[in-house]
C-alpha positions as CSV (number, residue, x, y, z in Angstrom):
1,X,147.1,98.2,129.0
2,X,150.5,97.1,129.1
3,X,151.3,97.2,132.8
4,X,154.6,95.8,132.1
5,X,155.7,99.1,130.0
6,X,153.7,101.5,132.3
7,X,155.4,100.0,135.2
8,X,158.9,100.1,133.6
9,X,158.2,104.0,132.7
10,X,157.1,104.8,136.1
11,X,160.3,102.8,137.4
12,X,162.7,104.8,135.0
13,X,161.5,108.1,135.8
14,X,161.9,107.5,139.5
15,X,165.0,106.6,138.9
16,X,165.8,110.0,137.0
17,X,163.6,112.7,137.9
18,X,161.8,111.0,140.6
19,X,165.3,110.9,142.4
20,X,165.9,114.6,141.5
21,X,163.0,115.9,142.9
22,X,163.4,113.8,146.0
23,X,166.9,115.4,146.3
24,X,165.6,118.8,146.1
25,X,163.0,118.6,148.6
26,X,165.6,116.9,151.0
27,X,168.2,119.7,150.7
28,X,165.6,122.3,151.0
29,X,164.8,120.8,154.3
30,X,168.2,120.4,155.5
31,X,168.9,123.9,154.3
32,X,166.4,125.3,156.0
33,X,167.0,123.3,159.5
34,X,170.6,124.2,158.9
35,X,169.8,128.0,158.8
36,X,167.5,127.7,161.8
37,X,170.2,125.9,163.8
38,X,173.2,128.6,162.7
39,X,171.7,131.6,162.4
40,X,171.2,132.4,166.0
41,X,174.9,131.9,166.6
42,X,176.4,133.9,163.9
43,X,173.6,136.9,164.6
44,X,174.5,136.6,167.9
45,X,178.2,136.8,167.3
46,X,177.7,139.5,164.5
47,X,175.6,141.6,166.1
48,X,177.6,141.8,169.6
49,X,180.8,142.7,167.5
50,X,179.5,145.5,165.3
51,X,176.1,146.5,166.3
52,X,176.2,146.4,170.4
53,X,173.7,148.3,171.7
54,X,175.2,150.5,174.5
55,X,171.7,150.8,176.1
56,X,170.7,147.4,176.2
57,X,171.3,144.8,178.6
58,X,172.4,141.1,177.8
59,X,168.8,140.4,178.3
60,X,167.6,143.0,175.9
61,X,170.7,142.0,173.6
62,X,169.2,138.5,173.6
63,X,165.5,139.7,172.7
64,X,166.9,141.4,169.7
65,X,168.7,138.8,168.6
66,X,165.7,136.5,169.0
67,X,163.6,138.9,167.1
68,X,165.6,139.0,164.1
69,X,166.6,135.7,164.0
70,X,162.8,134.9,163.6
71,X,162.2,137.5,161.0
72,X,165.2,135.7,158.8
73,X,164.1,132.2,159.4
74,X,160.8,132.9,158.1
75,X,162.0,134.7,155.1
76,X,164.6,132.4,154.5
77,X,161.9,129.4,154.8
78,X,159.4,131.4,152.3
79,X,162.8,132.0,149.9
80,X,163.4,128.2,149.7
81,X,159.9,127.1,149.3
82,X,159.8,129.2,146.1
83,X,163.0,128.1,144.6
84,X,162.3,124.5,145.5
85,X,159.0,124.8,144.0
86,X,160.5,126.2,140.8
87,X,163.1,123.6,140.4
88,X,160.4,120.6,141.0
89,X,158.3,122.5,138.2
90,X,161.3,122.3,135.9
91,X,161.9,118.6,136.5
92,X,158.2,117.7,136.0
93,X,158.7,119.5,132.4
94,X,156.5,122.5,133.3
95,X,157.7,125.5,131.3
96,X,158.1,128.1,134.1
97,X,158.8,131.1,132.0
98,X,155.0,131.8,132.0
99,X,154.5,131.5,135.7
100,X,157.5,133.7,136.2
101,X,156.2,136.2,133.6
102,X,152.4,135.8,135.0
103,X,154.1,136.3,138.7
104,X,155.7,139.4,137.8
105,X,152.8,141.0,136.1
106,X,150.5,140.1,139.1
107,X,153.4,141.2,141.6
108,X,153.3,144.6,139.5
109,X,149.2,144.5,139.9
110,X,149.3,143.6,143.4
111,X,152.1,146.3,144.0
112,X,149.9,148.9,143.0
113,X,146.9,147.6,145.4
114,X,149.2,146.6,148.1
115,X,151.1,150.1,148.8
116,X,150.2,149.9,152.5
117,X,151.8,146.0,152.5
118,X,155.1,147.6,151.4
119,X,154.9,150.5,153.6
120,X,154.5,147.9,156.7
121,X,157.4,146.0,155.5
122,X,159.5,149.0,155.2
123,X,158.9,150.4,158.3
124,X,159.3,147.0,159.8
125,X,162.9,146.7,158.3
126,X,163.5,150.0,160.1
127,X,162.2,149.3,163.5
128,X,164.6,145.9,163.2
129,X,167.7,147.9,162.1
130,X,167.3,150.7,164.5
131,X,166.8,148.4,167.3
132,X,163.6,150.5,168.5
133,X,162.1,147.5,170.4
134,X,162.2,143.7,170.4
135,X,159.8,141.0,171.9
136,X,159.1,141.1,175.1
137,X,159.6,145.3,175.4
138,X,156.9,147.2,177.0
139,X,156.4,149.6,174.7
140,X,153.6,152.3,173.5
141,X,152.6,152.2,169.7
142,X,149.9,154.2,168.4
143,X,148.2,155.2,171.8
144,X,148.3,151.7,172.9
145,X,150.8,150.3,175.7
146,X,151.6,146.8,176.2
147,X,154.4,144.0,175.9
148,X,155.5,142.7,172.6
149,X,154.3,139.5,172.2
150,X,155.3,139.1,168.3
151,X,157.0,141.1,165.7
152,X,157.8,140.5,162.2
153,X,158.2,142.7,159.0
154,X,154.5,143.1,158.6
155,X,153.0,144.0,162.0
156,X,153.6,144.2,166.0
157,X,151.4,142.4,168.3
158,X,150.9,143.8,171.7
159,X,149.1,142.6,174.9
160,X,148.1,145.2,177.4
161,X,147.4,144.7,181.0
162,X,144.0,143.6,181.0
163,X,145.1,140.7,178.4
164,X,143.8,142.4,175.2
165,X,145.9,141.5,172.2
166,X,146.5,144.3,169.6
167,X,147.6,143.8,166.1
168,X,149.4,147.0,164.9
169,X,150.7,147.2,161.5
170,X,154.0,148.7,161.2
171,X,153.3,151.5,158.8
172,X,150.9,152.8,161.1
173,X,153.6,153.1,163.9
174,X,154.8,156.9,163.7
175,X,156.1,157.0,167.5
176,X,157.6,154.2,169.0
177,X,157.8,154.5,172.8
178,X,160.2,152.0,174.5
179,X,159.6,151.6,178.2
180,X,162.4,149.0,178.9
181,X,165.4,149.8,176.9
182,X,168.6,150.3,178.9
183,X,167.1,151.4,181.9
184,X,163.8,152.4,183.4
185,X,162.8,155.6,185.6
186,X,161.1,156.0,188.8
187,X,159.3,159.2,188.7
188,X,156.9,159.9,192.0
189,X,155.2,163.0,192.4
190,X,154.4,163.3,196.1
191,X,152.1,165.8,197.9
192,X,153.1,166.9,201.2
193,X,151.4,169.6,203.9
194,X,152.4,173.4,203.5
195,X,153.9,173.1,207.3
196,X,156.2,169.9,206.4
197,X,159.8,170.5,206.8
198,X,161.1,170.1,203.7
199,X,164.9,169.7,204.5
200,X,163.7,166.7,207.1
201,X,161.5,165.2,204.2
202,X,164.4,165.2,201.7
203,X,166.8,163.3,204.4
204,X,163.6,160.6,204.8
205,X,163.1,160.1,201.2
206,X,166.7,159.9,200.3
207,X,167.6,157.2,203.2
208,X,164.9,155.1,202.3
209,X,165.9,155.8,198.7
210,X,169.5,154.3,200.1
211,X,167.5,151.5,201.5
212,X,165.5,150.6,198.3
213,X,169.0,150.5,196.4
214,X,170.2,147.5,198.1
215,X,167.8,145.7,195.4
216,X,169.4,144.3,192.6
217,X,166.8,146.0,190.5
218,X,167.8,149.6,191.5
219,X,170.1,151.1,189.3
220,X,170.2,154.7,191.1
221,X,168.9,155.1,194.7
222,X,165.5,157.3,194.2
223,X,166.2,160.8,195.8
224,X,163.7,163.9,196.4
225,X,165.2,166.4,193.6
226,X,162.8,169.4,194.7
227,X,159.6,171.1,194.8
228,X,157.4,170.3,191.8
229,X,154.3,172.6,192.2
230,X,152.6,174.7,194.7
231,X,149.1,173.0,194.7
232,X,146.2,173.6,196.6
233,X,146.2,171.9,199.5
234,X,149.8,170.5,199.5
235,X,153.4,171.2,198.3
236,X,154.4,168.6,195.4
237,X,157.6,166.9,195.5
238,X,159.6,165.4,192.7
239,X,161.2,161.9,193.3
240,X,163.5,160.1,190.4
241,X,165.7,157.0,190.7
242,X,166.9,154.5,188.0
243,X,165.9,150.7,188.0
244,X,166.7,148.0,185.3
245,X,164.4,147.4,182.7
246,X,161.0,146.4,183.1
247,X,161.4,146.7,187.2
248,X,160.2,150.5,187.7
249,X,156.4,149.6,188.3
250,X,157.6,146.5,190.8
251,X,160.2,149.0,192.5
252,X,158.2,152.1,192.7
253,X,154.9,150.3,193.9
254,X,157.6,149.1,197.2
255,X,159.0,152.7,197.7
256,X,155.2,153.9,197.6
257,X,154.7,151.5,201.0
258,X,158.1,152.5,202.2
259,X,157.1,156.3,202.2
260,X,153.8,155.7,203.8
261,X,154.6,153.7,206.7
262,X,157.5,156.3,207.2
263,X,155.6,159.4,207.0
264,X,152.8,157.7,209.3
265,X,156.0,157.0,211.9
266,X,157.3,161.0,211.4
267,X,153.7,162.1,211.3
268,X,154.1,163.8,207.9
269,X,150.8,164.8,206.4
270,X,149.8,163.4,202.9
271,X,146.9,165.8,202.2
272,X,143.9,165.1,200.6
273,X,141.2,167.4,198.9
274,X,138.5,168.4,201.4
275,X,135.5,171.0,201.6
276,X,134.9,173.4,204.4
277,X,130.8,174.2,204.8
278,X,129.8,177.3,205.9
279,X,126.4,177.9,207.5
280,X,125.1,181.4,208.1
281,X,122.1,182.2,210.1
282,X,119.1,184.1,208.2
């Protein structure tokens, strides 16, 4: 074997095709790096200028930008990888026409068998464009409530309060209920005895609501809006208020504690179901 000629051939190849392949790979890596670094700032400027959601807080807008940025970065990464791979094949002298033709045929065949995947992708695009939810939002999807841990065009990952992680294909999401978009609500039904003075009760509830409104997380002070129901052993009243997104549970728990303590001080009874047993002599 003529090692001199072999080394010369390898060296010549490295100086021509080898350098081109190395340049293609390096340029691809640099392009992906630049996209990852600049896409977020470009997205932020574009969305805030043309697609700013009025019902999104600054934190909500940031979550949406992060979600779109992650999806775009992953998608461009896959596209760049395929382009680089084809360019490397061309430099290696591999005819890519059969590959592209075969990929087209396989793509058609896979398309018929992967209709659910296509459906998931289209639903994911609409979820993203319409800003139905983003990472970090608390949502109810397909009857499951949890925090959005991850979202891409194919699926949404939720984490519920028990710590269970749920993977939901976007194509199966027909109704998306976002509990942390724009603002969140305090919605309380409380039962009091029929003997309770409702005017006094409203004054107490509204005063406690104004006290609670001193918290930064409260947007609108909770107030008693009226009688919701005449129950068997109680008058049920409705209390409504607003908080910043995601703060409703903490604020509602605190307000319940304030109501409990105040009701005890004012001798306002919170009825509970009870049974009366009547015994008759034989």
